[in-house]
N, C-alpha and C positions, 0 to 999 in steps of 0.2 A: 541422255546426252548432257554432258557438263556445259554450263554456260561459258560463253567466251570471256576470257580475261584480257582486258585491254591494257597493254604494258607500254610505257614509254621507256625505251632503252637509250640511256645517255652514255655513249661509248665512242671514243675517237679512234680506237684501234679497229680497223676493218676486219682483221683476222679474228679477233675476239668477238666482234659483232656477228660475223658469219658463223662462228662456232656456237654461239648461244641460239641463234635462230635455227641453225641446222639441228641442234639437239632437240629443240621443240618439235620440229618437223618429223625427225626420226622417231620420236616417242609419241607422236600423234597427240601432242598436248594442245588444249584449246586456247592457245595464246595468239593474240593479234598484236603485232609489234608496230610501233612508230619509232623512228630513229632521230637522235640529235647528237651531233659530234662536238658541239661547243656549248658553253654556258649561255651564249646569246641565243642559239637555236632552241635550247631547252626552255629558256625563259619565255620565248615567243610561243612555244607550244603549250606550256603550262598555264599561260594567261588566257589562252583561247580555247583550250579543250580540257576534258576531264579524263582521268585514267583510273583503272582499278589498282595499278601498281606502278611504282617508279623504280627501275633498276638502273643504278647510276655508278659509273666508275668514279673514283675519288679524284684522280688527276686528269685534267682536261687542258687543251691548248690555251684557253683564255682564263684559267682559274681552277678552282676546286669545287667539288659539289657543295661545300659549305657556303659558297656564294649564293646558293639557291635555297638556303634554309628558310627564308621568308616565304617561299612558295611551297615548301614541304610541310607547312603547318596543316594538321588534320588530314594528312595524306599518308598512304602506306608506302614506305621507302626502304629499299635494301641497297646497301653500299657494297661495291666490290673494290678491293684494294690489293696492291702488290705485296709481296712478301716483305716483312719488316715493318709494315704499317699497322701493327696491332694496336698501338697507342692511339693512332688516328681513328681506328675503328671503334675503340672504346669510347672516345670522345664523341663520336657520331651517335652512339647509343644514348649518351647523356643529353644530347641535344634533341632527341626525339626520333631519331632514325630507328626503324623497327628491327633490322637485322643487318649483318654484314657477312661477306665471304672473302677469304683470302685467295687471291689468284695464285695458282702454282704453275710452274713451267709446263707440266704435262696436262694442264687443264682438267685435273681431277675434280675441281670444284663444280664442273658442269654436271657431274653425277649427283651431287648434293643439291644443286640449284632447284630442281622441281619440288623436292621435298620441303626445302626451306620456303619456297614460294607458297606451297599448299598450307603449311603450318601458319605462315604469316597471314594468309588470306582468311583462314578459319578463325584465328584469334581476332583479326580486324573486324570480320563480320559479326562475331559475338559481341565485341565491344560496341559496334554501331547499334546492334539490337538492344544492348543494355542502355546505351545513351538515349535511344528513342523511347525505351520503356520508362527510364527516369524522367525524360522530358514530358511524357504523357502523364506520369504520376505528379510531377510538379505543376503541370497545367491544371490537372484535376484539383490539386490542393489549393493552388492560387485562386482558382475560380469557384471554389466551394463557398456556399453561403454561410456555413458554420465556421466558427473561430477555431483554428488549429494552432497548437503551440507545442514546442519541444523545449524541455528545460533540463539542465544538467543536475546531477545530484546535489550540488551546492546551491541550487536555485537560480543559476545564471540562465538567462533566456538565450537559447541557441537558434530557434527559428519560430517565426509567427507568419501566418499567411495574410493575404490582403484584407480578408474580412475581419481578422483580428485587429489589424492596424486601423481600419476604417471605424470599427466599433469604438475604439478607445482614442481615436484622433491622434495616433502616434505615427511617426515615420519609421522606416526600418533603421535608420541611423540613430533615432532616439532610443529604441528599445533593445536592440541587440547588445548583449553584454550587460544589460541591466538585470538586477535581481527581481524575480517575479513577485516577491512579496512586497516590493516597493509600489506595485500597482494594485495590491489587494487592500480593501478597506480595513482600517484598524479594528472595527467591530467584529470581523470574522477572520482576522489573521491567525489567531490561535487555533481555531477550528481547521483552517487550511494547512497550517503547519502539521497538525496531527494527521490529516489526510495524506499529505505529501510523504510523511514518514512511512505510512502504511503502504503506499504505492511503491516506495523504494524497497520495502521488504517483500514485494511480489504480489501484493493484493491488487485485484482489479476493482476499481471503484466505478460502479455503473450508475450511481445516482449522486452526482456531485453538485452542490449549490454554493455559490460564492458571490461576493460583491466586489467588483473592480472599480477603480477610480480612474477616470479618463484624464488625459493630459490637461484639459481645461477645468478639472476639479469636479465633474459630475460623477454620480454613482450609477453604475448599471449592474443589474442582477443577471447572473449567468447560471446555466445548468449544463451538465454533460457527463462525460466519463473520462477516466484516466487510467493508464497502465504504464509499465516500465519495461524498457529494453535492457537485457542483460548480456554480458559477454564474459565467459569463463566464470559464471556465478556472481559477477560483480555488476551493480547497476551502472548503465551507461547514460541513459537519459529517460526522462518521463515524457509521455505523449498524451496530450489532452485534446479532446474535441468538445467544444462548448458552443452554446447558442445564447444570444441575448434574449432574456425573457422579461425585460423591464416593462414592456408594454403589456404583456400578459399579466404580470403581477399587479400593474396599475388597474387593469380591468377587473381582476379578481378582488382587489381592495374596494373598488367602486361597487361591485356587486354585493360584497359583504355589507358595506354601509347601507346600500339600498334595502337589503333584506332586513337589517336591523331597524331601519326607519319604517319599513312596512309592518314589521311585527309590533313596533310601538304604536303605529297608527291603528292596527287591528285591536290592540288592547284598549285604546281610547274609544274605538267604535263599540267594543263590547261593553265598556263602562257606560257610554252614552245610551246604548240600547237597553241597559238595565235601569235607566231613570224613567220614572213614570210621573208626568206632570199632573198634579192634583190640586184642586182648589183648597186653599187653607181654611176656607170658611164653610163652604157647603159640601166639600169633599167630592165634587164631581171631577171626572177624569177627562183630560184632553187627548183625543186620538191623533193619529198621524195626519189627518186631514184638517185638524184644527177645531173639530167639533167637541163640545163638552157633553158628557153623558154620565148617568149614574154609575157608580163603581160596579154595582151588580150587573148592569147591562153591558158594561165594557168587558168584563171577564166572561160573561155568559156568551157573548158574541165571538170572542177570540179563543177562549180556552174550553168552551163547552162546559162551563162550570154551573152547576145548579146550586143556588143559595138557599139555605134554611135560616130562619130567623129565630133569634133568642135574645137574651139580655145578659150582658157581662155584669159581674158583681159591682163594679164601680157605678155603672148606670142604674143598676137596681138600687144601690144605696142612695144615689142622688135623687132618683124618683121617689123613694120612700121619704127622704128628708123634705122634699117639696110637698108631698101630700100631707105630712105632719104640719107643715107651715100653713097649708090651706085650712086644715081643721082648726088650727090655733087662731087664725085671723078671722075666720068666718067665711060663709059662703059667698059674700058679696065681693070679696077681694079677687083681683085678677090673678090667674094661675101664673106663677113665675116660670119663665122658659129656662130650659137647661142650657140652651145655646142660642145666642142672639144671631138671627139670620141677617144677611146683608139687606140693605134697603130694597133691592130688587134682584130677583134670580134670573141669570141669563137664560135665554131660550136655548135648550139643549140641541134643538134641531137647526138652529141658525148658524151659518158659518161665521168665523171671526171676521171682524171688520178689516177692510183693506188698510194697510199701513204704507 
C-alpha cells in the first residue's frame, strides 16, 4: 500500500477543484487534499501545516501564486496555468517551482497530472535523501578529530573542517581562498610541493609528514594521507586527512634525549667500575666497603685467582745491586731497602674512619 500523499490544492475554480479530486478518487490514488481558494487562505494553511506537495493555480482572486514564493522555499510545488501562460510557467521554474501544467479546455492535463506528481515526488524524495546524506557526511567531517582539507590544483584552499581550523587557530574566513603553501613551514615547503604534484598525477600518498605554521606563528607537525579527485581525467581537487603529531614528536625527542643521557651515564659507570683504588705506597687495594687488603687477597677473593710468586727482571737487578753494595760496604752496614714503607701500615681489617 502506497503512503498517503498530503496535497494542498490552491484553486479558486470549483469545477477545476472537483475535477482534480474526482480524478484522484476515480484512479484510487493515495491523495489527501486540503483546499485553499485565495492567497490569504493558502498563506494561513502553509504557515500552520506541512504538506508533501503543493498544487497551485497561477491566477487567484487576490493575487498570483508568485505571492507565495516566500512560503514555497524548500517545498515541492507544481503550478497549473491557463493556455498562453507558458512564459509565466518558465519563470516559475526559474524561481524554484518543481513543475508546471498547462490547463486545456478539455482538461486533458488531468491525465498527465498523476504521472507528473509521481515523478516530482520521486525526484524530491531522492533529493531529500541526498541532502540528508550530505548533511550526515558534513556533520561527520565537521566533528572529526582529524584535520580534513580540500585543495584545488593551483593550491587554493577549498574546504577545511573545524579540527583543522582549531589546530591552526584560523577562522573559515581567514583560510578559504588562501593558498595552502602559505601555511606550510618554509623548511618543508619544497618537499610538500613535490608531494602535491605527485598527488595531482594520481598517486595516493599514505605516509605524509609536514610542518604547518599557525596563525600566531607556532609550528605544528602533522602526518596523514592525501589523494586526488578527477573528472574526465583532469584533477579537480586534492583531499587530505591529517593529524597533529606535535606532542608525539616532542615525547619522542625527549625519549631519545633520555636514552642518549642513559647511554652516557652507563659509559661513565663502566669507566668508574673499571677503576681500582690502590695505595701508591704499599700497593694495598681498597674494596667496595672501604677496607684495604693485599692485592693478592683482593683478587683471590673476587676472581678466584691463585697467585704464584717470582721476580721480575727489574727487581732482580735491583736486588743484585743491593747485595753488591752490601758486600762492598761490609757486613756491619744496614741493608738498603728497595722501597721505603710509610711510617705506619694501615690495619687491613679495620674499616676506614668516619668522615
